N, C-alpha and C positions, 0 to 999 in steps of 0.2 A: 406659673399658674396665671390664669387670665385675670385681668384687672376690672373691677366693677366700681363705677361712680354712682353713688346714691345721693339723690337730691331730696332732702327732708329727713330730719333727725328725730321724728316722733316715734311712736310705738311701731309703725310699719317699717320705718327706716332702720330703727335700731334692731328690730327682730330680723330683717333681712341681713343686716350686717353680721349679726351673731351667727346665723345659719351659714352664711358664706365663709366667714373667717374660720369657723370650726371645720370647714371642708377645704381649707387651703387656699381659698381665693385671696387676691390682693384687693383690699377694700378701702374706699375713701367715702366719707360721708360729709355733706355740706348742709349745715342747719342755718335757717334764717335768723333765729332768735339767739339771745345770749345765754339762754338756759336750755338744757336738753330736755327732751321728752314730749315736745309738742303739746297737744291738749291734755295729756296725762301729767303735766308738770305740776309741782307746787311752787310757791313763790314766797320769798322772805319779804315781809312788809318793810319798806325802806325806813331807815332811821327810827326803828322801833325798840332797839335793844338797849337795855341799861348795861353798864359794865358788868362782865361776867355772866350775862344773860344771852339767850338765843333770840334772834328777831321773832316777832310774832309770825306764826305760819299762816299763809294764804293759799288759796287753791283756785285753779281755773273752775273747778267743780270737784266735789268729793268722788272718789273711786268706789266702784260697785262691781264686785266680782261674783256673778251668779254661779251656782253650782255646775251648770252645764258649760262654763268656760273650760275648755281643755287645751287649746292650742297656746294661748298666752301663758297659762299656768305651767305648761310644760316647759316653756322658755324660762320662766322665772325659776324653776327648779335647777337650772344650770347656771345661774348667777350667783356667785358666792356671797355670803353675808355672815361675817363673824363666825360663830360656831354652829350655825344652823345646819342640820343634815341635809335639808332640801333647799338650801340657799334662801333667796328672798321670798320663795313660796311660803316658807314657814312664818313670814311676817303677815300672812292672812289669817284673820280670825273670823269665826262664824258668829253671826249675831242671831240670838234666839227669837227676836220679836220683830214685828212690823206694826207700826201705829198708824191709825187713820185719824186725821184731824179735819174738822169741818168748822166753819165759822159759827161761833155761838153754840157749839156742841161740846159734850165731853169727849175726851180723848178715848179712842178705841184701840185696844191692844189685841194683835193677832199673832199666832205662832208663825215662826218663819223657818222651822226645821222639824225633822222627824222626832217624835217624842222618845226620849231615852229610857222611859220607865212607864209603868201603868199610871203612876201619879202624874207625870207629865201629859199622858194622853187625856186623863180626866180634866186636867187644867186647861188643855187646848180646846177640848170640846166646850167647855164652859165659856171660854174666851170667844169662840166662834158664835156660839148662840147669842151671847151678849151683844156682839157686833151686829148680827142680823136684826135683833130686837131694836137696838139703839138707832140704827140707820134707817129703819122702817121701810125697807124695800119690801113690797107686797110679795107674798108667796108665789103667786102666779108668774111674776117677773123673775123670781129666783129660778123657779122651775124651767121657764124658757131659756134663761141664760145657761143653766146646767145642760139642757138639751143641745144648745149651740156649742158648749164645751165638748160634749161627747161627740158631736159631728167633727170637730177639729181633730180630736184624738184618733178618730177611725178613718180619716180621709187619707187618700194616697197622695204622694208627693206631686204627681202629675196634675191632680185637682188643685193643689195649692198654687202651682205656677199658672196653670191654664184658666182657672176660674177665680179663685179667691184673690189673686193678684189684681183682678179687675173690679173688685167690690171693696167699697170703703168699710171700715170697722163700724162706723155708725149705722150703716145700712144693714151690715151682717147681723149686728145684735138688736136691730130694729129699735133703736134708741129714741126715734122720733115720737113713738106712741107710748113711751114708757114714762115712769115718774122721774122727778128731778133727782131723787137720791140714786136711782138706777143710772141715770145719765152722768151724774158727777163721779160715781165710784166705778162703774163697770164700762162706761163708754169713754168719758173724758179722762178719768184718772189714769187708765192703763196707757193710753196713747200719748197724751201731752206730757205727763210727769215722767214716764219711763223712756219713751222713744222720741220726745220733743216734736211730735207731729199731731196736728188736729184730727179728731176722730172722723170728720167728714171728708178728709183727704187721705188719711193713713190707710194703706191697703191691708186687707185681712190676712194675706200671706204673711206679711211681716209681723203685724200685731198678734195675729193668732198663734204663729209658731213661737214667739217669745213667751206669750202667755202660757201655753201648754208646757213649754220647757220649764218655766218657773214652777208650775204645778208638779212636774215630774221630779223637780229638785226637792220637794218636800218629802220624798221617800228616801232621801239620803241623809245620813247623820250629819254631813257637812252642811246641810240646809240649803235654802234657796238664795242666801245672802251672805256674802263675805266682804270684809273690808280690810284695809291695811292698819297695822297697829302703831302707825306713826305718820308724820308728814311724808307725802308721796316720794319726793326727791330723796329724803333721808334713808327711807327704808327700801326704795326700789330703784329709781332713776339714776341717782349718783353711783351706787354700787354697780349698776349695769354699765354706765359709761366707763367706770374704772376697769371693769372686766374686759370690755371691748378693746380699750386702749392697750391693756396689758397683753392681749392676744395679738395686737398688731394693727388694729383699725386705726386709720387716720381720721379723726372726727374734728371737723372745723365748725366753730360757732360763728354767728354773725356773718354768714356768707349767703348771699341772695342769688338765686338762679335767675339769670336775665333772659337767656335764650338757649334753645336746643338746635343745633345746626345739623342739617341733613343735606345729602347729595346722592346722586346715583353712582354706583360703582361700575366697574368695567362690564358687568353683566346686565347693567340697567336696573338693578335693584336699589331702591332707596334705603339708605343706611345713615345712622347718626355718625357724623364725622367729628363732632366735639360739642362742647357746651361752654357758655360764657357765664361766669359767676362774678359777682362783685363783692370784694372784701369790704364790709361796712366800716370796719375800723380804719383802714388805710384809704378807703374810697377809690380803690384800684380794681380793675377788671382782671380776671384770670381766664386763661384758655385751658379747659379741662379736657384731657384726652384719656380715653379708656377703651377697653374691648367691648364692654356692655355698659348700658346706661339704664338706671332704675329710677323712675320718677315716683317718689314717695311723698308727694305734696297733695294737699286737699283738692278736691274737684274744682273749687272756685278759683284756685291759682292755676291748676292745670289747664283750665279752659282758656286763660289768657296767654298760655304759652304755645297753643296749637296754631302754628303758622300755616300758611297755604301750602307750603312745601311739605310739612308733616302730614297734612290731610290728603295730599296727592298720594303719599306713600301708604296711608291707611285711612281711607274715608270713613270707616267705621268709628274712628275716634271722634268724630264731630258730635256724637251724642253726649260727650262730656260737657259741651257747652250748656246743654239743658240741665244736666245734673249739677252744674256749677251754681245754678239758681235754685235748685230744689233744696233749700236749706232753711234752717230755723235757728233762733238764738237760744242757747242753753247755758247760761253763765252763773258763776257763783259769787256769793258774798259771805264773809265771815263776820260773826259778832262775838266780841270778847266781853266776858261777864265777870262780875265781882263775886258771884257765888255759883255753886253747881246747881243749876236750876232743872234741867230736863235730863235726868240720868236714865234714859231709856237706851238700852243696848240694841239699837237698830234704827232703820230709817223711818222717818214719818212722812206720810203722803198727806198733803193738804188738799183734800177733795173739794172742788167747787170754788177754790180761791181764784180770783181774776187772773193772776199771774202764774198759776199752776206751780205751786211750790212743792219742794221736797227738802228734807233737812236731816241732819244727824248730829248727835251730840259727840264731839270728838273725844272729850275726856273719858267718855264711857267705853271707848274701844281702844284707845292709845295705850301703849305699854307704860305704865306709870313709872317704873324703874328707869326707863330710858328717856321718857319724855314727860316729866312731871310739869303740871301746869304752871308752878311758880318758877319754872326755869325760863319761861318766855317773857319777853317784854321788859316791864319794869318789876316783875315778880308779884304783881297783884292779880294776875289772871287766875280765876277759879274754874272757869268753864268756857268752852268754845262751841258755838253753834255754826255749823257749815251749812248754808242754804243754797239752793239753786232755783232760779226762775226760768220756767220753760216756755212761757208764752209772753213774748215781747210785743205782739200786736200785729205785724205785717207778715204776709207770706206771698210766695209766688207759686203758682201751680205750673209745673213743668210741661203738663200735657197741653196746655194752651197758652203758656207764658203770660198769663194774666196775673195782676197784682191785686191782692185783696187785704182786708183787715178784719180781725176778729172783734166783733162788737162786745163780746164777753170779756175782753182783756183790758177794759178801762179800769183804772184805779178806784178804790173805795175811800181811801183815807187821806187824800191830798188837799181836801178842803178848798180854800180860796184859790189854790193853784189849779183847780179844775180837774176833771176826770180825763185820764190820758193813758195810753199804753206806755209800757216801760221804755220802748224804743225812743221816745221823745220826752222822757222825763230826765231831770237833772240828777247827778249822782246822790245828792242829799234827798231828793224826792224818791229815788229808788230805794235808798236805805229806809226812809220813813214808811213807804207803802209795804215793803216786805216785812219789816219789823211789826207794823200794826196788823197785817195779815196773819202773821204767826202768833202775836199776842192774843188776838181775838179768836184763834182757833185752838190753842193749847190750853185746855181747861180740864180740871178734875173736880167732880162734885160741884160743878157750876162756878168754880173759882179759877181765875187765870193763873197759870203756872209762871208766866212772864210778866215782869213789871219794868217800867221805864227805868227805875232806879237800879235795875240789875245790870244795865249796860254801862261799862266803863266810859269815861270821858274819851271822845274820839275813838270809841271802841268798836270800829267796823272797817272792813276793807273790801272794796269792790274789785273784782277780776279786772286787771289792767288791760285785758283785751278790749274792754269797753272804754272808748275815748269819747268824751263829751266835746261837741263841737265848739263850746265856749273856749276850750283850751287852744283852738286852732285858728279862730277867726282873725285874730290880730297878731298871730305868731307865725310868720311865713317859714322860719326854720323848722318849727315843730311840724307844720304842715307838710313840708318837704320830706321830713323824716317818716312821718306816718304814711304818706303816699308810697314811699319806697318800700316800706315794710309790708304794707296791706294790699298793694295793687300790682299786678304785672304791668309792664310798660304800655301796652295798648289800652288797658283800661284806665290807666293814669292819664294818658292823653286825652281820652274821651271826657273824663271827668273835668279836667282843666278847661277844655273847650266849653262845657256846660257851665262851669263855675264862673268863667270870665266872660260869658255871653253878654251882649249889650242889653238883652231883655232879661226879665226875671226868669222865664222858663222857655223851653223849646219843645217842638213837636217831634213825634217819631219820624215823620217825613224829613224834617231838617237833619235829624241825626243820621238817617240813611244816606242823605246826600253828602253830608260831611264825611262819613266813612266810605262812601262810594260802594254801598252794598244794598241789598234789598231790605225791605222793612222787617221781614221775619228775622234776618240776621241782626239788624239794628235793634230789635227788641231784645234779643239774647244779650247783646253787648251792654245795653243800659240796664237791663235787669240784673246783671252781675254787679253793677253799682248800687242798685236799690237793695240787693241782698245783704250788702255789707253796711248799708245806712248812709252812704255818701250822697245818694240822690233820692229825692222823694217824688212819687207820683201824685198828680192831682187832676181832678176833672175840670176841664176848662172849655170855654168856646174854642172853635176850631183854630182861631188865629192867636190863641194864648195871650191876649192883651192884659194890661191892667194890674190889678192889685196883687200884693205879695200873697204867697200861699198861707193858709192857715192850717193849724194842727186839729184834727178831729178824730173821733173814734168811729165815724161813719165811713165804711169801706167805699173806695172808688168803684165805680161800675163801668168797666171798659165797654160793656156791650151797649150802653145807653149814651155815653159821653166820650168825647176824645180825651185821652190822657195826655197831659203835658208833663215835663220833667224839669225839676229845679234842683240846684245845689243846696243841700241842707246846711252847709257851712256859711252860706250866704244869708239864709233867712231864719233858720231854726236854731236860736242860741242854746236851746236845751236838747237838741237832737243828739243821738249817740251813733258811733261808728263801731262796728264789731270786726275785729281782724280775723276771727276764726268762727264763723257760724258753722253749725253742724248739719251735714247732709241728712235729710229725712227721706223715708221711703213712702212715697205717695202712690196713688192708684196707677197701676199699669206702667211703672218705671223700671221693672226688671229688664226689659228689652233695651233700655237706654244704657244699661251698665256694662262696661267692657270687661273682657277676660285679662288676665295678668300679662299675657303676651300680645304683641301687635304684629301687623304685616310688615313692620320695619324690623328686620331680623335681630337687631341689637338694642331695641328699645322695649322696655318692660314697665309694668305699672304695679305699684303695691300701695294701695290706700284704701280706706273703708268705703269707697264708691265701687270697688271692683266686685264682681260677682263672687259671693262666698256662701257657704252653707248657713252661716249664722244670719246673713242677709240683714245686717244692721250696722249702722255707723258706731261701732264700739272699738274697744281695745282688742277684743277677740276677733272682730272682723278685720281689723287692720293687721293683726298678726297672722291670721289664716291667709290674707291676700299676700303677705310677705312670703309665706311658705310656698304658695303657688308660683310666685314670681322667681323665687330661687330655684324651684324645681324646673322652671322653664329655661333659666340661665344654664343649669346643669345640662339640660337637654341639648341646648343650642351650642354649648361649648364642648360637647361630647366628652366631658370629664367623668372619669370612673370613680365616683363618689356616690354615697347613698343619697336617695331623695329624702326630702323632709316628710315626715309623717303629718298627715292632715286628718284631724278627727271630725266626724260628722256629728250632727245633732242626735241626741239619744232617741231612739224608737223602742219603747218597751215591748217585750215579746207578747205581752198580754193582748195587745191590740193588732197583732201581726195578721191573724186571720181576716179581720175586718178591713184592714188596709189593702190586703191582697184582693179581697172581693171588691172593694171600691175601685181598685185599679181596672179590674175586668169591666165594671160598669162604665167607668170613664172612657175606656177605650172604645166602648160600644156606643158612646154618646148619651149615656144614661145619667141622671142626677144621682146624688148621694141618697142612700136609703137607710144605712145603719143596720140593716138586717142581714143575717148570714143566709146564703142559699142552703137548701135542705142537705146538700152533699158535704158541707162544711161543718154542720152542727155537731155531728159526732166527734169531730176533733177538737171542739171547744174545751171540754174538761181537761184534755192534756195540755192545751195551750194555757189554760188558767193555772194549772199546777206549775208549768214551766215558768210563768210570769211571776208567781209568788216565790218560787224558788230563786228566780233572778234577783228579786228584791232582798231576800234573806242572805243570798251569797254576797251581794254588794255590801250589806251592813256588816256581815262577818269579816269581809276583807278589810273594812275600815277599822274595825275593832282590833283585828290581828295587827295592823299596821301601828296602831297606837301602842299595843303591848310590846311589839318587836320593831323598833325603829329601823332595824337593818333590812326589813321588807319593803321599806318605802322606795 
């Protein structure tokens, strides 16, 4: 059977490896880090375990499995775990509530699943009414948002791609003229906290599709929100790796992809002839030979691997360079508590907080028999809050490659340390700001649920993907290690040139001259360094003389001033570097995203930047992209094995007539109307009946599966 080399051992790489090995392919996986799972991994806190105890659990960010995830959950069902009938999938638990927290407001609880009884229904209605009253969104604004929701539900897919892709979520929901409560909850809350994108940049296709899928999930008994019942690697990633290796996958940790080599074959077709990876343990290079090569690395890494020869073989891959800078930071921090403080079984969305927080109480959802709190650390942990900050301050718009900052991302609680975005705050400042934002948002009856004395001594852990520049300034060995881990060779060389330049900062023209490319290409290259925090942009006079850069929440204005670029490791002792920023879907970037196959016949792509139905950088998107890539490899190899099944997003029958009507209008160049033409109205009662029947049958099937496990 053909051999496939996969570069990247995260969700995409492991998903592809599973589908390939189960179909008889010879599979090798090369993962950069010493822990499998990519962004989905969990991390043991170093030196935190007392004898006989487990290390404190840390996370890149908590896992969130909405009900509309179908592809990744199908993969999970085939990964054995103890006596679970459906493998690691049975480690998912539905959470019944979603909580909304706002600064200096009481906590608002909302239902996150379909009511199981009439009493549940009455309770859910009461919670929703209380939320509307407490958050004081005017009725006319709620009515407008409901109308916009109806428009999304009844629009055809062609309109999503051709129209909504080009409209920001902020403009679609007309947030500019609405109240602050409306902006915080319905405009800012959805995009920043859930998809890590700013509402003025996030496209309505992505934000709208995810929003209505979450709404559709409320009609399922499983609900809109599922989480794992233990630390991610314990209950998912480690059993997955064990299963893959048992099936015959060769999975190598700490192997860095350095180069993909291509050349023309006898017929003049550009093909991959091999790849160079570095074993970071032995510091030796390896030549990898395979029949097919699958790049399952993030867009920011793939952008640095695109050589001139690769782009000659497939010029369309050049768009990945823009996607590599279309990123945001979305990283986690864990707080270890001496009492069980926030026992809410569900996620908490902190609307209106400067750093756009979400959190979950881990002890409320973890399996107590298998992962008791007293079994971690020194045995004195009673609760764990896992929080994620989704607004770190700076962003790059891939449509014009301009750098900006969000003035609303300045800290509130750093006092004498000054107001600043998270990207240039020290680890201690990050901990203080996130803790204080949560403390001042989590209130019941006007009283705070969190107190400073609840936090254990040194009881916090920041995602190690965040490296503070103070750790690197006087440590050349650590700097070299970080550069090798975080940057492809071409980006590393550019950073060192800027870092070691005789002046404090350099112009775009100087960068272009150094790289011997035009200024457009130079901006893409330097923006790749900005996206990870290695380089900072500053407005300067055209010759960039003089004083060192200063940190500010005032966004640079490229249209008014010349931007110059400086090394943050040289000037900002509190600046942070992020090894794994998250790709975000901004306005009109669908056309930038590649397919899973390329014009180089044996090179394939599987990552969350590939075009997928879910259209979002998620575990589901990565898994779906892997399925497309495997199908393309099956096709290219002409192997007689079944293709991977790919699930599309759910489209309830009840809206089918409206979507069909809207498709006709869109093809005729007409705007959305939401009204059925006269000849379709007689069919609506039948469609309504079928829609209700669909919902009831879905619930019946879930109930039958619970009663009869053999049906699962």
